[in-house]
Structures are given as C-alpha cells and as structure tokens.
C-alpha positions as CSV (number, residue, x, y, z in Angstrom):
1,M,109.4,83.1,106.1
2,V,111.5,82.8,109.3
3,P,111.6,86.0,111.4
4,S,115.0,87.5,112.0
5,A,116.5,90.6,113.6
6,T,116.1,92.5,110.4
7,N,112.7,90.9,109.5
8,P,110.7,91.0,112.8
9,P,107.6,88.9,113.1
10,I,104.3,90.5,112.0
11,N,101.5,91.0,114.5
12,Y,97.9,90.8,113.3
13,W,95.1,93.1,114.4
14,W,91.4,93.4,113.8
15,V,89.8,96.8,113.8
16,N,86.1,97.6,114.0
17,Q,85.4,100.6,111.8
18,N,81.6,100.8,111.5
19,Q,81.6,104.5,112.3
20,T,84.9,105.7,110.9
21,Y,85.6,103.3,108.0
22,K,85.5,105.8,105.2
23,D,87.6,108.5,107.0
24,E,90.3,106.1,108.3
25,I,90.6,104.1,105.0
26,N,90.9,107.3,102.9
27,G,93.0,109.1,105.5
28,G,95.4,106.3,106.1
29,F,95.2,106.0,109.9
30,L,93.6,104.4,112.9
31,W,92.4,106.7,115.7
32,S,90.9,106.0,119.1
33,P,90.3,107.9,122.4
34,K,92.8,107.1,125.1
35,T,90.2,106.1,127.7
36,R,86.5,105.4,127.9
37,S,84.2,108.3,128.2
38,D,84.2,107.9,132.0
39,G,88.0,108.0,132.1
40,G,88.3,104.2,132.6
41,R,90.9,102.0,130.9
42,N,89.9,100.3,127.6
43,Q,92.1,97.5,126.3
44,F,91.0,98.0,122.8
45,Y,92.3,101.6,123.0
46,E,95.5,100.5,124.8
47,N,96.2,98.1,121.9
48,M,97.0,101.1,119.8
49,K,100.3,101.5,121.7
50,D,101.4,98.0,120.7
51,V,101.1,98.4,116.9
52,S,104.5,98.2,115.1
53,P,105.4,99.3,111.6
54,G,104.7,96.4,109.2
55,D,101.8,95.0,111.3
56,V,98.8,93.8,109.4
57,I,95.3,95.1,110.1
58,F,92.0,93.4,109.0
59,S,89.4,96.1,108.6
60,F,85.9,95.0,109.7
61,C,82.9,97.1,108.8
62,D,79.2,96.3,108.2
63,T,79.8,92.7,109.4
64,R,82.5,92.1,106.7
65,I,86.2,92.4,106.3
66,K,86.4,95.0,103.6
67,A,90.1,96.1,103.5
68,I,93.6,95.2,104.6
69,G,96.0,97.6,106.2
70,R,99.6,97.8,107.0
71,A,101.0,100.0,109.8
72,S,103.5,102.5,108.5
73,G,104.5,104.1,111.8
74,V,104.1,104.0,115.5
75,V,101.4,105.5,117.7
76,Q,101.3,109.2,118.5
77,T,99.1,111.5,120.4
78,A,96.8,113.4,118.0
79,P,93.6,115.4,118.2
80,K,90.4,113.7,117.1
81,P,89.9,113.9,113.3
82,D,86.7,115.4,111.9
83,F,84.5,112.3,111.8
84,G,81.3,114.3,111.2
85,N,78.5,112.9,113.3
86,A,80.5,109.9,114.5
87,G,82.2,109.9,117.9
88,I,80.5,113.0,119.2
89,N,81.1,111.9,122.8
90,W,84.7,110.8,122.2
91,S,87.5,112.9,123.8
92,K,89.2,115.6,121.7
93,E,92.6,113.9,122.0
94,G,93.5,110.3,121.4
95,W,95.9,107.8,119.8
96,L,96.7,107.8,116.1
97,V,98.6,105.1,114.2
98,P,99.4,105.7,110.5
99,V,98.2,102.8,108.4
100,E,98.0,102.4,104.6
101,F,94.8,100.5,103.5
102,K,93.7,98.9,100.3
103,E,90.1,97.7,99.9
104,L,89.3,94.1,98.9
105,T,87.2,92.8,96.1
106,N,86.8,89.4,97.8
107,I,85.0,90.8,100.8
108,I,84.3,88.0,103.4
109,R,81.7,87.8,106.1
110,P,83.2,86.2,109.1
111,K,79.9,85.1,110.5
112,D,79.4,82.8,107.5
113,H,82.6,81.0,108.5
114,I,82.2,81.2,112.3
115,E,82.4,77.4,112.8
116,Q,85.8,77.5,111.2
117,L,86.9,80.7,113.0
118,S,85.4,80.3,116.5
119,V,88.1,77.9,117.8
120,Y,90.7,80.6,117.0
121,L,89.0,83.5,118.7
122,P,91.0,85.0,121.6
123,E,89.7,83.9,125.0
124,K,89.9,87.5,126.2
125,Y,89.3,90.8,124.2
126,S,87.9,88.9,121.2
127,P,86.8,91.0,118.2
128,L,83.7,88.7,117.7
129,Q,81.2,86.8,119.8
130,K,81.2,83.1,119.5
131,N,78.1,83.2,117.3
132,G,79.9,85.5,114.8
133,N,78.2,88.7,115.7
134,G,80.3,91.8,116.2
135,L,81.0,93.5,119.5
136,Q,80.1,97.2,119.6
137,S,82.7,97.9,122.4
138,V,85.6,96.6,120.3
139,Y,87.9,98.9,118.4
140,L,91.3,97.4,117.9
141,A,91.8,93.7,118.9
142,K,94.9,91.6,118.6
143,I,94.4,88.2,116.9
144,G,96.8,85.3,116.9
145,N,98.7,84.0,113.9
146,A,96.4,80.9,113.7
147,M,93.2,83.0,113.3
148,A,95.0,85.4,110.9
149,Q,95.9,82.4,108.7
150,Q,92.3,81.3,108.6
151,L,91.2,84.8,107.5
152,I,94.0,84.9,104.9
153,G,92.9,81.5,103.6
154,L,89.3,82.8,103.2
155,I,90.4,86.0,101.4
156,G,92.6,83.9,99.1
157,A,95.2,85.1,96.7
158,E,94.0,88.7,96.8
159,Y,95.4,88.9,100.4
160,H,98.9,88.4,99.2
161,S,98.7,90.7,96.2
162,T,97.2,93.4,98.4
163,L,99.9,93.0,101.0
164,T,102.5,93.2,98.4
165,A,101.0,96.4,97.0
166,L,101.0,98.0,100.4
167,T,104.2,99.8,101.3
168,S,105.3,100.2,104.8
169,T,107.1,103.6,105.1
170,V,108.3,104.5,108.6
171,E,108.2,108.3,109.0
172,I,111.6,109.4,110.3
173,E,112.0,112.7,112.1
174,S,114.0,115.2,110.1
175,T,117.6,115.9,111.2
176,S,117.8,119.1,109.2
177,D,119.7,122.0,110.8
178,D,117.1,124.4,109.2
179,V,116.7,127.5,111.4
180,F,112.9,127.1,111.6
181,E,113.2,123.4,112.7
182,N,115.8,124.2,115.2
183,A,113.6,126.9,116.6
184,I,110.9,124.3,117.1
185,R,113.3,121.9,118.8
186,G,114.4,124.6,121.2
187,R,110.9,125.4,122.4
188,T,109.9,124.6,126.0
189,D,106.2,125.5,125.7
190,I,105.2,122.3,123.8
191,S,105.7,118.6,124.3
192,A,108.2,116.4,122.4
193,T,105.3,114.8,120.5
194,T,104.0,118.2,119.3
195,K,107.6,119.1,118.3
196,S,107.8,116.0,116.2
197,Q,104.4,116.6,114.6
198,L,105.3,120.2,113.7
199,I,108.7,119.2,112.2
200,N,107.3,116.3,110.3
201,S,104.6,118.5,108.9
202,R,107.3,120.6,107.2
203,L,108.1,117.5,105.1
204,G,104.5,116.8,104.4
205,Q,104.5,113.8,106.7
206,G,102.8,112.5,109.8
207,L,99.7,114.1,111.2
208,F,99.6,116.9,108.7
209,K,99.4,114.5,105.7
210,T,96.8,112.5,107.6
211,N,94.7,115.6,108.1
212,V,95.1,116.7,104.4
213,R,94.0,113.2,103.3
214,L,90.7,113.7,105.1
215,N,89.9,116.4,102.5
216,E,91.9,115.5,99.5
217,K,91.9,112.1,97.8
218,A,94.2,112.7,94.8
219,C,96.5,115.2,93.1
220,R,94.1,117.9,91.8
221,V,96.2,118.3,88.7
222,T,97.3,114.8,87.7
223,G,94.6,112.7,89.3
224,V,97.2,110.3,90.9
225,S,95.7,108.9,94.0
226,D,98.4,106.6,95.4
227,P,99.6,108.4,98.5
228,Q,103.2,107.1,98.2
229,H,103.6,109.1,95.0
230,L,102.1,112.3,96.5
231,R,103.3,115.1,98.8
232,A,101.2,116.9,101.3
233,S,102.0,120.5,100.3
234,H,101.2,123.4,102.6
235,I,99.1,126.1,100.9
236,K,100.3,128.8,103.4
237,P,104.0,127.9,103.8
238,W,105.1,126.1,106.9
239,R,107.5,128.8,107.8
240,L,104.7,131.4,107.8
241,S,102.1,129.3,109.6
242,D,101.4,129.2,113.3
243,D,101.3,125.9,115.1
244,T,97.6,125.2,114.3
245,E,98.1,126.1,110.6
246,K,101.1,123.9,110.3
247,L,98.9,120.8,111.0
248,H,95.6,122.1,109.7
249,G,94.2,119.7,107.0
250,C,92.7,122.5,105.0
251,N,96.1,124.2,104.7
252,G,97.3,121.4,102.4
253,L,96.9,119.7,99.1
254,L,98.0,116.3,97.9
255,L,100.2,117.0,94.9
256,A,102.5,115.1,92.6
257,P,106.1,116.1,93.1
258,H,106.4,118.2,90.0
259,V,103.1,119.9,90.7
260,D,104.2,120.5,94.3
261,H,107.4,122.2,93.0
262,L,105.3,124.6,90.8
263,F,102.8,125.4,93.5
264,D,105.4,125.8,96.3
265,S,107.5,128.1,94.1
266,G,104.5,130.3,93.2
267,F,104.5,129.4,89.5
268,I,100.9,128.1,89.8
269,S,98.0,128.6,92.1
270,F,94.3,127.9,92.1
271,S,91.1,130.0,92.2
272,D,88.4,129.1,94.8
273,I,86.4,127.5,92.0
274,G,89.3,125.4,90.9
275,Q,90.7,127.3,87.9
276,L,94.5,126.7,87.4
277,L,96.3,130.0,87.6
278,I,99.6,130.3,85.8
279,S,102.3,132.8,86.6
280,S,103.6,135.1,83.9
281,K,107.1,134.0,85.2
282,L,106.6,130.4,84.1
283,N,107.6,129.2,80.7
284,T,104.4,127.3,79.6
285,D,106.6,124.8,77.7
286,V,107.2,123.3,81.1
287,L,103.4,122.7,81.5
288,S,103.2,121.2,78.0
289,A,106.2,118.9,78.6
290,W,104.5,117.7,81.8
291,G,101.1,117.3,80.2
292,I,99.3,120.0,82.2
293,S,96.6,121.8,80.4
294,L,96.6,125.6,80.5
295,K,92.9,125.5,81.0
296,K,92.9,122.9,83.7
297,S,89.9,122.9,86.2
298,V,90.7,121.0,89.4
299,G,87.3,121.3,91.2
300,K,86.0,123.7,93.9
301,F,87.7,124.1,97.3
302,N,85.9,124.3,100.6
303,S,85.7,127.6,102.5
304,E,88.6,126.8,104.9
305,Q,90.9,125.8,102.0
306,S,89.8,129.0,100.2
307,K,91.1,131.2,103.0
308,F,94.5,129.6,102.7
309,L,94.4,129.8,98.9
310,Q,93.8,133.5,99.2
311,F,97.0,133.8,101.2
312,H,98.9,131.8,98.5
313,R,97.5,133.9,95.7
314,T,98.4,137.2,97.4
315,N,101.8,136.3,98.9
316,I,103.3,133.3,97.1
317,F,101.9,133.3,93.6
318,K,104.1,135.2,91.1
319,Q,101.7,137.3,89.2
C-alpha cells in the first residue's frame, strides 16, 4: 500500500515488557518514566513521544515476541500505574501511550533467527544485542521497515489477521458545552493535560479507561471482553467525583452499553460479593429481553471498589 496524506506511513516499534507485560497488555497501554532514575535522558523513554496513532508495536517478553499492538492515541503525561512489585524505583509520573494489543499463538523467539535479523538491527538504540540476547536497559525502540518485514514474515499470516482485528480508535476530546466540562476547561489550577484527562474520563475514555482495565477484564454481566464494545462506567458518577476519583481505576467498571445504561441510571447495582441488585423501578422484562439473569453473580469486588459501590447503592441505586 502506497502511503498518502490520508493514509500516513506506519512506524514500527519494539517494546520490552518483561516486568509489565501482563498489566500493559490487559490495560491497553505503554507506560514509561520520563527520565532515568538519576534524572538523565533515556532515548527509549523519549521514543514514547514519537508514537503516532496506527503505529505497530511488537511486544517482547521472556525472550519472545508474544503480542502485537497498535497505537490508538498519542502520548500523554500520566501517573505510574499500579505495577505491583515491578518498577518500585520508577518515578511516579511518566509517559503513557494508549495501545490495543492482541496476543499471538505463533510466538517467535528472535534469538532463534538472529542470523536473519542481525543485519537489520538499528546501529544505535537497538532492541537486541547482535547475538540475539535482550537488553535490560531497553523499553521502547524504533525499528525500520526492513526489520519489521522480517518479523512479519516469521510470524506469518497470523500477523495480518491480528492487525486487521486491532482497531485504531483515536480518542477525541469532547466538545460538549456541558456545564461540568466547561467548569473543568475554565480552571487555572490544573494543566491542559489534566483538563483533557478529566474531561475524557467523563466519556469513559483515556487514562480513566486504562486505569479501570487494570482491575477489570470484561463486562461483569455479559462476559464480553473486547474493549471496543465496552464502556468504562464510573461507579461514583463523574459529576459527583473529585479530581482523583474521576480518574481512579477502582471507581469504574467495564460494562456493555446496555448494562452501563442500567447501572448509570440506578436500575441495577452490585453487592460487595457480586450479587446483582435490581431496582423495584425496573421492569424485569427488560432483563429477560437482554438475557440477564435475575440471580446473576458477577464475582467479588476489591475493597476500593466496594467503597465506591457503597456510594452507588446509597445514592444512585433506585431501591
């Protein structure tokens, strides 16, 4: 395909995710500090700023390329996600790029093909050593089209089917004239980036959805796991939340659109142990038509989620 103004060329990236693979693959993002721990410049972190929507990312973990990603937005400043024991010494603020990933069944080990790949490795800021071993200091490395085509050939037909399945959805800031959003836009105590994050969170987008996906993998009611068919729904409504709560990953659930409607409107809620609670104001024929069991159990919630659910049950749920 010949690039055009409406179909810009794709850049290819290699990300080393040994410590953060599970969180970033499930959460749909890349995250890095902005500098080294000593404050020095790191090109592999600087590369985050050059990722464009539609770019392709090869995910390298445990010496193998295990997933393919496609960037769905541009870089933004974001607090460090909860990586558990990983990245204890990393700064609390860094770069975040939204990326949708799909794991491969045809997992390749680049070292097994290093004679084929070595001639295409970048001379500077390479993701691999010439012998095929990984480099611990590498996070995000740019690779040329020639090397990308070698990797694509090794992965085979699954690469193309995987890339087709990945959707590249650029998050666009809301232009709503909603009074709450206009209040955010008019504030002078927060940065433009923070304003954008808070406004996008109202729509279940951006950093908020990323944070929710660190806790939630699928709609609790329907079981649908494809994020393009799910909304990140605030438990404590956006309009009633403070700045921290608006972006808090435990203040959200991934819900199918019709379930989101019922939850947001207070027609359903959940107990801490995962019992579906049904409002007396809801005609249960609606649940029947949508295939939702009256005795649905959706699984337990963690302690932070339970605090927000208590608010929902008390203030939003229609008894």
